[in-house]
Backbone bond lengths (Angstrom), bond angles and torsions (degrees), N, CA, C in turn:
res aa  C-N    CA-C-N  psi(-1)  N-CA   C-N-CA  omega(-1)  CA-C   N-CA-C  phi
1 M - - - 1.470 - - 1.518 109.96 -
2 R 1.328 117.36 -43.80 1.456 123.93 177.11 1.473 110.39 -60.28
3 N 1.349 121.07 -43.73 1.422 124.63 -179.75 1.560 110.24 -62.09
4 S 1.319 113.14 -42.30 1.509 117.35 -179.17 1.503 108.95 -64.26
5 T 1.330 118.59 -39.68 1.444 121.75 -179.74 1.490 111.05 -65.88
6 T 1.324 114.23 -43.00 1.487 120.17 178.12 1.479 111.69 -58.97
7 K 1.382 116.67 -48.09 1.435 123.21 179.56 1.517 111.88 -56.89
8 C 1.407 112.27 -42.82 1.464 116.39 -178.36 1.473 111.45 -66.60
9 S 1.423 116.93 -36.85 1.459 119.04 -179.82 1.510 112.47 -66.37
10 V 1.451 112.65 -41.45 1.460 117.54 177.45 1.496 110.81 -61.92
11 Y 1.359 117.70 -41.84 1.453 119.81 -178.47 1.508 111.00 -65.51
12 T 1.318 117.37 -40.40 1.439 121.54 176.71 1.516 112.88 -60.65
13 A 1.344 114.35 -44.84 1.499 120.76 179.24 1.557 109.36 -62.06
14 L 1.338 116.64 -44.26 1.454 118.18 179.76 1.505 111.72 -67.03
15 S 1.303 118.08 -34.08 1.471 121.02 177.07 1.520 111.79 -62.20
16 L 1.331 112.57 -46.22 1.469 119.11 177.07 1.515 113.49 -59.64
17 L 1.372 111.02 -41.71 1.494 117.20 -178.36 1.483 108.75 -64.54
18 L 1.310 117.17 -46.38 1.529 121.04 -178.19 1.512 110.51 -63.97
19 C 1.375 115.06 -38.24 1.472 118.32 178.11 1.488 111.43 -65.12
20 S 1.361 118.16 -40.32 1.445 119.22 -179.29 1.568 109.79 -70.45
21 V 1.339 117.98 -33.06 1.458 121.05 178.44 1.498 108.44 -64.89
22 T 1.406 115.25 -41.94 1.467 119.68 -178.75 1.500 109.94 -63.37
23 I 1.326 118.15 -44.40 1.451 122.37 178.45 1.510 111.09 -61.64
24 A 1.329 114.73 -42.90 1.460 119.16 -178.33 1.484 109.82 -64.16
25 N 1.385 117.10 -41.78 1.491 120.14 -178.38 1.491 112.50 -69.13
26 D 1.386 115.82 -17.34 1.450 117.91 179.99 1.546 111.60 -77.22
27 E 1.362 114.68 -19.33 1.418 118.69 -178.23 1.524 112.43 -80.42
28 P 1.349 119.29 140.60 1.468 121.36 -179.05 1.523 109.76 -65.97
29 T 1.322 116.00 143.72 1.424 121.06 -176.68 1.529 112.78 -110.97
30 N 1.368 113.91 -8.35 1.481 118.14 176.53 1.534 108.45 -151.08
31 A 1.310 117.43 174.16 1.449 122.28 -175.92 1.549 112.84 -62.69
32 K 1.367 115.97 -33.54 1.492 117.82 179.75 1.525 109.27 -68.87
33 E 1.298 116.43 -42.22 1.456 117.06 178.73 1.508 113.43 -66.85
34 A 1.368 114.18 -37.24 1.467 117.76 177.74 1.547 113.60 -64.15
35 K 1.369 114.20 -35.85 1.429 119.73 178.47 1.567 109.74 -68.60
36 A 1.347 116.31 -43.39 1.427 121.56 177.73 1.538 111.55 -61.77
37 K 1.304 116.69 -39.70 1.492 117.36 177.48 1.505 111.96 -68.00
38 E 1.299 114.18 -36.57 1.526 120.18 179.34 1.538 106.71 -62.02
39 I 1.384 118.34 -45.71 1.416 120.05 -178.37 1.523 111.54 -65.70
40 Q 1.315 118.81 -37.62 1.434 125.53 178.84 1.537 108.75 -62.15
41 Q 1.317 116.33 -47.64 1.482 119.61 -178.94 1.562 109.30 -65.24
42 E 1.296 118.28 -36.73 1.473 122.12 177.62 1.536 109.98 -62.47
43 Q 1.298 114.15 -46.73 1.514 118.26 178.83 1.504 111.66 -61.17
44 E 1.311 117.49 -40.76 1.445 119.89 179.11 1.514 109.84 -66.54
45 A 1.303 118.07 -37.60 1.448 120.83 -178.62 1.552 109.07 -68.76
46 Q 1.304 117.53 -37.33 1.458 123.53 177.91 1.517 109.55 -61.41
47 K 1.344 116.09 -43.85 1.449 118.92 178.21 1.453 114.25 -62.16
48 K 1.336 116.17 -45.82 1.465 123.79 175.63 1.548 111.61 -56.46
49 F 1.353 113.68 -45.11 1.449 117.20 -177.81 1.517 109.32 -67.66
50 A 1.314 118.79 -39.47 1.506 121.22 -179.36 1.532 107.21 -62.25
51 I 1.283 119.84 -39.69 1.454 122.60 177.92 1.528 109.48 -63.44
52 W 1.322 114.91 -45.53 1.496 120.17 176.89 1.487 113.33 -54.88
53 V 1.352 116.31 -46.54 1.467 120.26 178.82 1.506 112.25 -65.30
54 K 1.318 116.13 -41.79 1.445 122.02 -175.63 1.555 111.46 -60.18
55 E 1.226 115.23 -24.58 1.524 120.71 -178.41 1.536 112.65 -84.43
56 K 1.362 117.14 -7.08 1.428 123.58 -177.90 1.506 113.04 -86.26
57 S 1.348 116.24 167.78 1.463 119.24 -179.57 1.546 108.87 -70.77
58 P 1.339 117.70 162.08 1.481 120.57 175.06 1.484 113.47 -53.12
59 E 1.318 117.30 -39.63 1.458 121.24 -178.26 1.535 112.51 -65.46
60 Q 1.371 113.26 -41.57 1.456 115.29 177.32 1.562 111.94 -72.39
61 Q 1.300 116.98 -32.72 1.461 121.05 177.27 1.549 108.84 -58.61
62 N 1.323 112.34 -43.89 1.497 116.28 178.36 1.546 110.40 -62.74
63 W 1.256 117.38 -40.45 1.468 122.95 178.48 1.521 108.88 -59.36
64 E 1.309 117.12 -43.98 1.460 122.04 -176.80 1.528 107.76 -65.81
65 R 1.321 119.07 -36.35 1.427 121.26 177.91 1.580 112.24 -63.50
66 I 1.369 111.97 -42.76 1.458 117.28 177.26 1.555 111.90 -64.24
67 L 1.264 117.26 -39.05 1.467 120.48 176.80 1.521 111.16 -61.08
68 K 1.309 114.29 -44.89 1.516 119.38 178.90 1.508 109.98 -55.96
69 S 1.334 116.33 -41.87 1.449 119.30 -175.46 1.544 114.65 -79.54
70 Q 1.325 114.16 -17.54 1.489 118.68 -175.60 1.526 113.64 -107.01
71 L 1.269 120.65 -29.65 1.495 118.98 -171.03 1.447 113.46 -79.61
72 G 1.328 119.98 -25.76 1.481 118.94 175.79 1.534 113.21 82.51
73 A 1.318 111.45 177.22 1.477 120.88 -172.47 1.562 112.80 -70.10
74 F 1.357 114.50 -20.24 1.520 116.55 -179.39 1.544 108.77 -85.84
75 Y 1.293 116.96 -55.03 1.462 120.30 -170.33 1.524 114.03 -81.20
76 Y 1.328 117.16 -35.81 1.464 120.21 -172.49 1.580 111.75 -60.12
77 P 1.328 120.85 -47.56 1.432 123.32 179.92 1.551 110.38 -59.35
78 R 1.319 112.70 -36.74 1.509 118.68 -178.30 1.519 107.65 -70.11
79 Y 1.291 118.21 -39.11 1.433 121.84 178.00 1.527 109.70 -63.73
80 Q 1.333 117.00 -46.26 1.471 120.58 -178.84 1.490 108.70 -62.02
81 N 1.282 119.59 -45.50 1.497 121.31 -178.56 1.496 110.28 -60.91
82 A 1.338 119.68 -42.79 1.446 122.50 177.06 1.558 111.30 -57.40
83 K 1.330 113.55 -46.33 1.503 114.77 -177.55 1.487 112.45 -69.81
84 L 1.291 120.72 -31.92 1.442 122.40 176.90 1.523 110.07 -68.21
85 Q 1.311 119.02 -24.35 1.469 124.17 176.84 1.537 111.46 -91.01
86 G 1.328 116.33 -2.59 1.429 121.14 178.08 1.483 114.32 76.81
87 L 1.334 117.39 22.14 1.448 123.16 -175.62 1.570 110.85 -92.50
88 P 1.323 118.99 146.80 1.482 120.41 177.97 1.502 110.01 -77.26
89 T 1.307 117.94 148.98 1.462 121.59 173.98 1.525 110.59 -134.14
90 A 1.276 118.92 167.75 1.486 123.01 178.66 1.522 108.31 -66.62
91 W 1.322 117.66 -24.78 1.508 121.28 -175.60 1.478 114.19 -94.71
92 D 1.337 115.91 12.03 1.490 116.58 177.62 1.482 112.84 -61.22
93 F 1.369 113.72 144.46 1.437 119.52 172.80 1.524 113.60 -58.79
94 V 1.297 118.35 131.94 1.472 121.22 -178.71 1.568 106.69 -110.98
95 Q 1.349 112.97 116.46 1.453 117.10 174.06 1.527 106.60 -89.24
96 D 1.388 112.60 112.98 1.443 119.03 -174.32 1.544 113.92 -63.06
97 D 1.325 116.17 135.91 1.427 122.92 163.75 1.559 105.19 -84.13
98 P 1.313 117.86 111.36 1.482 120.57 -175.80 1.546 112.38 -59.68
99 K 1.280 118.94 -15.94 1.482 121.57 -179.18 1.539 110.90 -82.80
100 L 1.350 116.96 -12.74 1.433 120.12 -174.48 1.531 110.92 -111.56
101 P 1.379 114.75 150.70 1.500 117.35 175.54 1.495 114.01 -66.74
102 R 1.296 114.20 162.65 1.509 119.71 -177.20 1.523 109.54 -111.26
103 I 1.322 116.80 125.66 1.449 124.71 177.92 1.521 108.84 -113.60
104 L 1.372 116.13 136.01 1.447 121.59 174.29 1.539 109.04 -117.83
105 I 1.283 114.12 129.25 1.484 119.83 176.87 1.534 107.88 -104.77
106 I 1.343 116.70 122.89 1.433 123.10 179.80 1.536 108.13 -119.05
107 G 1.341 117.51 131.85 1.440 118.90 179.76 1.505 111.07 166.49
108 D 1.334 115.82 -173.86 1.461 121.26 -175.14 1.522 109.69 -92.74
109 S 1.340 118.76 -157.19 1.443 122.02 -176.28 1.506 114.77 -63.60
110 I 1.342 119.10 -24.14 1.477 121.93 176.92 1.525 106.47 -63.11
111 S 1.362 116.76 -49.62 1.501 117.91 179.92 1.453 111.71 -68.54
112 R 1.389 118.19 -34.17 1.412 117.46 176.26 1.551 112.63 -57.17
113 A 1.348 113.96 -37.77 1.465 117.14 -175.18 1.525 110.93 -73.08
114 Y 1.327 119.88 -23.16 1.430 120.57 -179.60 1.554 112.66 -101.64
115 T 1.341 116.61 2.07 1.477 117.58 177.05 1.475 114.08 -65.90
116 L 1.299 118.24 -43.01 1.532 116.30 -178.99 1.457 111.13 -69.59
117 P 1.378 125.94 -39.38 1.405 122.38 172.61 1.541 112.17 -56.59
118 V 1.313 117.28 -41.92 1.473 119.85 -178.35 1.573 107.64 -67.61
119 R 1.260 117.02 -41.16 1.465 119.76 179.09 1.518 112.72 -62.17
120 R 1.334 116.31 -37.62 1.438 119.98 176.40 1.546 112.45 -69.20
121 Q 1.325 113.23 -42.92 1.507 117.87 -179.20 1.513 112.81 -64.80
122 L 1.346 116.37 -32.36 1.470 118.68 -173.80 1.515 112.18 -102.54
123 K 1.347 115.75 11.06 1.480 120.28 178.05 1.566 109.58 -55.74
124 G 1.299 114.95 129.19 1.453 120.27 -176.73 1.523 115.41 86.26
125 L 1.324 114.42 -9.83 1.477 120.48 179.52 1.501 113.14 -110.88
126 A 1.329 116.99 -27.15 1.492 119.04 179.77 1.503 108.78 -160.82
127 N 1.302 115.59 157.83 1.474 125.66 169.11 1.536 108.17 -86.46
128 V 1.327 117.76 103.06 1.452 120.36 -174.16 1.533 111.77 -97.53
129 H 1.316 115.81 108.24 1.443 124.63 -178.15 1.549 109.83 -98.90
130 R 1.300 113.44 163.90 1.471 116.80 172.47 1.584 108.66 -135.82
131 A 1.355 114.85 140.57 1.465 117.24 175.63 1.524 110.06 -51.98
132 P 1.348 117.94 141.31 1.454 120.84 -174.34 1.552 111.87 -80.06
133 A 1.278 115.10 54.59 1.508 120.77 -177.14 1.442 112.35 -166.92
134 N 1.308 117.87 165.15 1.459 123.48 161.75 1.572 100.72 -91.81
135 C 1.328 117.43 100.42 1.438 122.08 -157.83 1.526 117.02 -62.78
136 G 1.374 115.27 -22.09 1.500 118.12 172.67 1.491 112.44 69.74
137 P 1.355 114.23 -145.15 1.511 119.97 -175.64 1.523 112.00 -86.19
138 T 1.327 114.58 172.05 1.462 121.35 -179.53 1.506 112.48 -58.63
139 A 1.268 118.59 -34.42 1.494 121.76 -178.61 1.553 107.97 -63.81
140 N 1.311 116.99 -38.37 1.449 119.48 178.13 1.492 111.05 -70.33
141 G 1.328 116.55 -33.96 1.474 119.12 175.81 1.452 112.55 -62.94
142 L 1.308 119.42 -43.20 1.460 124.06 179.35 1.526 111.31 -64.71
143 A 1.288 117.89 -34.34 1.446 122.04 179.26 1.495 114.27 -73.89
144 K 1.348 116.13 -31.41 1.444 120.15 -169.55 1.553 115.56 -121.04
145 L 1.332 116.18 4.15 1.499 119.75 -172.35 1.500 110.53 -56.82
146 D 1.330 119.26 -41.62 1.430 120.47 -175.19 1.514 111.62 -61.79
147 I 1.320 115.80 -37.18 1.495 117.70 178.35 1.585 109.33 -67.81
148 W 1.310 113.94 -43.43 1.498 116.34 -179.56 1.490 112.66 -62.35
149 L 1.335 118.08 -38.18 1.432 120.60 -177.66 1.496 115.34 -71.22
150 G 1.350 114.78 -30.03 1.477 119.06 -179.64 1.491 112.18 75.42
151 D 1.286 117.25 -161.77 1.463 121.64 -174.86 1.521 112.67 -106.33
152 K 1.362 115.98 9.41 1.506 117.75 176.90 1.550 107.48 -122.32
153 D 1.348 113.03 153.47 1.435 116.68 174.90 1.497 110.61 -83.97
154 W 1.390 115.33 170.74 1.424 120.59 -168.67 1.595 106.27 -123.79
155 D 1.386 113.11 155.01 1.424 115.69 173.21 1.514 111.51 -84.64
156 I 1.347 117.87 -41.72 1.408 122.56 174.34 1.549 110.17 -135.89
157 I 1.358 113.20 134.15 1.454 119.38 170.81 1.540 109.44 -116.28
158 H 1.271 117.05 123.02 1.486 123.02 -177.14 1.544 102.83 -113.20
159 F 1.405 115.91 113.24 1.474 117.85 -170.33 1.480 112.83 -134.99
160 N 1.310 114.97 157.10 1.457 122.08 -179.54 1.523 110.00 -153.13
161 F 1.319 117.20 142.32 1.442 125.46 164.86 1.493 109.39 -143.63
162 G 1.306 119.37 133.41 1.470 118.55 -178.28 1.548 115.45 -177.93
163 I 1.349 115.18 -55.87 1.442 118.11 -176.22 1.518 112.72 -62.83
164 H 1.331 114.69 -39.20 1.499 118.44 178.48 1.514 110.84 -76.78
165 D 1.331 116.15 -9.16 1.454 119.79 178.53 1.542 113.30 -104.44
166 R 1.339 113.88 15.96 1.480 119.18 -177.51 1.492 113.37 -62.37
167 A 1.366 116.77 -23.88 1.474 118.70 176.16 1.537 113.61 -100.18
168 T 1.367 115.65 -7.98 1.422 120.55 178.88 1.511 110.21 -66.57
169 P 1.310 120.18 127.22 1.503 119.42 176.05 1.491 111.14 -51.15
170 L 1.325 116.47 140.80 1.424 122.55 -173.27 1.547 114.66 -57.57
171 D 1.400 115.07 -37.78 1.433 117.41 178.07 1.546 112.34 -69.22
172 Q 1.311 117.45 -32.20 1.444 120.83 174.70 1.472 111.65 -70.26
173 Y 1.295 116.96 -42.92 1.475 123.04 178.67 1.560 106.04 -57.69
174 E 1.276 116.98 -48.94 1.454 120.93 -176.68 1.538 109.28 -59.67
175 S 1.291 117.21 -47.90 1.408 124.21 -178.17 1.575 110.94 -57.74
176 N 1.405 112.95 -49.72 1.436 118.33 -179.27 1.499 111.90 -62.61
177 L 1.364 116.72 -42.33 1.441 119.86 -175.80 1.555 110.06 -67.70
178 K 1.272 116.61 -35.29 1.448 118.06 177.82 1.541 113.29 -64.28
179 R 1.362 113.31 -38.03 1.444 117.77 179.07 1.553 110.52 -67.88
180 L 1.307 115.49 -39.31 1.466 121.72 178.08 1.525 110.00 -61.04
181 V 1.280 116.87 -46.29 1.475 122.30 178.05 1.542 110.43 -57.26
182 E 1.337 116.17 -44.87 1.414 121.92 -179.87 1.542 111.18 -61.73
183 N 1.336 114.87 -36.97 1.477 117.44 -177.11 1.622 108.82 -80.75
184 L 1.336 116.43 -26.60 1.486 116.86 -172.46 1.593 109.61 -86.79
185 L 1.277 116.97 -33.49 1.490 119.97 -176.41 1.551 115.03 -53.22
186 P 1.373 115.64 -45.40 1.466 115.14 -179.36 1.565 115.01 -70.34
187 R 1.295 116.68 -8.76 1.457 121.42 -170.60 1.569 112.78 -102.13
188 T 1.275 117.22 1.95 1.453 120.92 -176.82 1.538 114.85 -151.22
189 K 1.303 116.45 151.95 1.487 121.33 178.26 1.563 108.77 -71.34
190 I 1.362 113.47 -44.03 1.445 117.82 -178.58 1.538 108.92 -132.68
191 L 1.372 114.76 125.26 1.406 122.26 177.44 1.544 109.81 -108.66
192 V 1.362 114.85 125.10 1.462 120.74 -177.58 1.524 109.65 -121.13
193 W 1.371 112.40 127.14 1.481 117.46 174.92 1.502 109.28 -93.68
194 A 1.353 114.52 129.08 1.492 119.17 170.81 1.523 107.96 -101.22
195 N 1.318 116.16 116.65 1.447 115.92 -179.28 1.545 110.79 -71.11
196 S 1.291 117.58 160.31 1.462 120.54 -167.95 1.538 107.89 -76.61
197 T 1.347 115.73 144.47 1.399 121.41 175.00 1.536 113.09 -77.16
198 P 1.350 118.18 158.42 1.504 118.51 -170.66 1.503 112.24 -66.77
199 I 1.300 114.09 155.22 1.493 118.95 169.26 1.484 108.36 -126.50
200 P 1.349 118.37 153.53 1.453 121.41 -176.02 1.510 110.45 -80.63
201 D 1.302 115.59 168.20 1.480 121.30 173.27 1.545 104.41 -85.88
202 V 1.333 114.75 116.11 1.500 121.18 176.84 1.530 105.93 -137.05
203 A 1.310 118.73 117.19 1.418 122.60 -176.80 1.506 114.87 -48.29
204 E 1.321 115.89 129.48 1.478 126.24 179.00 1.568 111.22 61.34
205 T 1.279 118.58 13.32 1.476 119.02 179.14 1.536 110.17 -129.04
206 F 1.310 118.42 -57.35 1.472 122.20 -177.12 1.551 108.95 -128.55
207 S 1.278 111.35 150.73 1.523 121.44 168.46 1.521 108.62 -130.01
208 A 1.259 120.02 115.41 1.436 123.55 -180.00 1.524 110.48 -55.27
209 Q 1.310 116.60 -41.56 1.479 119.47 -176.53 1.517 110.65 -65.81
210 S 1.320 120.02 -27.66 1.455 121.29 -176.46 1.515 111.53 -60.03
211 I 1.339 117.90 -34.12 1.486 122.54 178.92 1.476 108.79 -78.19
212 V 1.325 121.47 -38.84 1.442 124.71 176.83 1.535 109.08 -56.90
213 D 1.318 114.79 -45.15 1.504 122.26 -177.63 1.523 109.09 -63.61
214 R 1.308 116.95 -47.03 1.476 122.19 -174.82 1.536 110.85 -72.98
215 N 1.288 118.74 -33.16 1.424 121.79 173.61 1.545 111.67 -63.73
216 K 1.284 114.62 -37.21 1.495 119.60 178.84 1.506 111.02 -68.79
217 V 1.330 118.37 -40.78 1.466 121.07 175.00 1.523 111.82 -62.97
218 A 1.371 115.97 -42.44 1.415 122.91 -178.93 1.559 109.28 -62.20
219 A 1.350 113.19 -45.64 1.505 118.37 -174.39 1.546 108.60 -58.91
220 S 1.319 117.34 -38.37 1.486 121.72 179.65 1.524 109.43 -64.56
221 I 1.285 120.15 -44.12 1.445 125.38 -179.84 1.490 111.38 -63.07
222 M 1.343 114.24 -43.77 1.495 117.76 -178.13 1.486 110.93 -69.58
223 S 1.397 118.37 -37.24 1.428 121.22 176.98 1.515 113.45 -60.36
224 E 1.375 114.32 -43.06 1.458 122.09 177.76 1.512 112.13 -58.08
225 N 1.302 116.43 -33.65 1.440 122.87 -174.87 1.528 116.63 -102.76
226 G 1.330 114.17 3.20 1.476 120.42 177.55 1.547 112.42 68.10
227 I 1.305 116.71 30.11 1.456 122.47 -178.12 1.521 110.27 -95.49
228 P 1.348 117.33 122.84 1.520 119.65 178.23 1.545 111.49 -66.09
229 I 1.319 112.09 150.38 1.436 120.01 -178.62 1.536 111.26 -117.10
230 N 1.337 114.08 122.53 1.439 121.44 173.34 1.499 105.51 -84.42
231 N 1.298 119.19 103.81 1.458 121.58 -173.95 1.532 113.57 -82.43
232 L 1.335 113.13 76.85 1.450 118.68 179.62 1.510 111.55 -68.98
233 F 1.288 117.22 -30.62 1.510 120.94 176.63 1.469 112.74 -54.06
234 S 1.327 118.25 -47.29 1.427 124.55 -178.69 1.539 110.00 -72.32
235 K 1.314 119.17 -38.27 1.405 123.29 -175.24 1.532 111.91 -67.70
236 I 1.329 117.27 -38.63 1.454 118.27 -175.96 1.567 113.22 -91.24
237 T 1.303 116.00 -20.65 1.474 121.40 -175.40 1.570 111.84 -50.39
238 P 1.304 119.11 -49.90 1.496 116.59 -177.71 1.563 113.42 -64.41
239 H 1.335 117.20 -10.42 1.427 119.32 -172.61 1.556 111.49 -115.58
240 L 1.319 117.18 15.00 1.442 120.35 -176.13 1.539 113.03 -60.54
241 A 1.310 114.19 -44.45 1.537 118.51 -178.41 1.482 110.54 -61.27
242 E 1.354 119.19 -29.14 1.435 122.45 -176.60 1.547 111.09 -87.80
243 Y 1.312 116.77 -34.71 1.469 119.73 -167.28 1.558 116.71 -112.40
244 Q 1.340 115.88 -27.99 1.463 117.05 -173.42 1.528 110.50 -87.41
245 L 1.337 113.63 136.58 1.475 120.13 179.03 1.521 110.90 -66.06
246 K 1.286 117.41 151.06 1.449 122.77 -174.85 1.545 110.99 -65.01
247 D 1.318 116.65 129.04 1.470 123.02 178.17 1.522 110.27 54.21
248 D 1.305 118.85 39.86 1.462 121.81 -174.46 1.531 105.99 -148.29
249 C 1.325 114.27 153.65 1.489 121.65 178.03 1.499 110.70 -86.46
250 H 1.351 118.20 -12.68 1.487 123.09 -176.19 1.518 113.97 -88.37
251 Y 1.306 114.49 173.87 1.514 119.83 -170.81 1.542 110.24 -128.06
252 T 1.278 115.27 159.61 1.468 122.78 174.88 1.592 106.97 -69.00
253 K 1.307 111.91 169.32 1.483 116.52 176.90 1.521 111.01 -55.05
254 E 1.324 114.26 -43.16 1.520 116.76 177.73 1.507 113.08 -63.59
255 G 1.339 115.71 -34.58 1.438 120.58 -179.48 1.572 109.91 -67.99
256 N 1.303 113.02 -42.97 1.502 116.69 178.89 1.514 110.63 -63.38
257 Q 1.286 118.09 -36.08 1.483 123.56 176.40 1.502 108.47 -65.15
258 F 1.302 118.95 -43.56 1.432 124.79 -178.59 1.543 108.26 -59.84
259 I 1.313 117.22 -46.95 1.487 120.03 -179.23 1.512 110.21 -69.22
260 G 1.348 115.19 -38.33 1.475 119.53 177.22 1.524 111.94 -58.72
261 D 1.349 115.45 -43.27 1.385 121.64 -179.82 1.555 110.64 -64.81
262 A 1.321 116.12 -36.85 1.519 121.18 178.88 1.515 108.14 -67.23
263 V 1.366 117.90 -42.50 1.463 119.18 179.47 1.554 112.15 -67.05
264 S 1.312 115.68 -40.14 1.508 118.94 175.20 1.411 113.55 -60.25
265 A 1.357 116.88 -46.27 1.460 122.53 177.71 1.493 113.12 -58.00
266 Y 1.314 117.46 -37.91 1.417 123.53 179.83 1.551 110.37 -69.54
267 L 1.331 116.60 -39.57 1.426 120.43 -171.96 1.517 113.05 -81.09
268 K 1.350 118.81 -25.82 1.452 122.42 -176.27 1.545 112.20 -59.13
269 P 1.294 122.25 -46.04 1.464 121.69 177.90 1.495 112.91 -63.69
270 L 1.338 116.70 -30.66 1.493 120.66 -179.66 1.531 107.08 -71.67
271 L 1.320 118.36 -36.70 1.428 120.21 175.86 1.547 110.86 -64.73
272 E 1.240 118.09 -36.45 1.488 123.77 175.22 1.471 110.30 -62.48
273 D 1.321 117.82 -41.58 1.464 122.48 179.98 1.512 110.54 -66.10
274 L 1.353 117.38 -36.27 1.451 121.27 177.03 1.571 108.74 -62.21
275 D 1.349 115.88 -42.15 1.417 120.32 -179.37 1.559 112.19 -61.89
276 K 1.333 115.48 -35.89 1.453 120.33 -179.65 1.456 111.83 -70.18
277 N 1.333 116.54 -31.53 1.445 120.84 -177.06 1.525 111.89 -89.96
């Protein structure tokens, strides 16, 4: 009996040793192996994502193709990774409830960060969509607006361009924004401008005044066209020390929620007006 126990113990020890050797051997030992493993993992992820997409409806598959063409090398892999983990993103496909109005959010990464909070806040009140891109500067908007708008009209479009235009000459920014307004107005019942949130002064990166100047130009254009302004600049300014990341234009999770709450609060009365009409 003792010999049997001893043999079993030895066998178990050897098994554990072999297992640990196998695991160890699976780890890359140099940069070349590490890169090869990275490529292999990426290929496996791509296969899994392709299977995930194939299981979706034709309408969603088309949305996924649009995302792939629009999100680029930075955002698209992050989107894929989130979906493979089952996490919600701002760019998730929205299956419209035909009984509810349709809202489209257009803007850069600031608006991307508050899209999910707005979607949660307006659940059951509206179908909250987001443009399939980090929309960037006004020039990008002019080039891609038709793709973002899709083939259906909207009840409300909430849009912003500014931080990515901080180096765009003011006269060019004004011209581009006017053209965007002209293209957006016929596609929605209500068009809302969200002015740009503040950015800090950071040498060779950000100039706080650049946003003040562009918000002023935008305010004039919106006034001329009777477009309401969601003044996010003023709403977040008293809370910058609490919510804005250091030397960055972006916000903490709590800051994104704060802005999302402000956007939702602005949109709710507009949804009520739609119901009345």
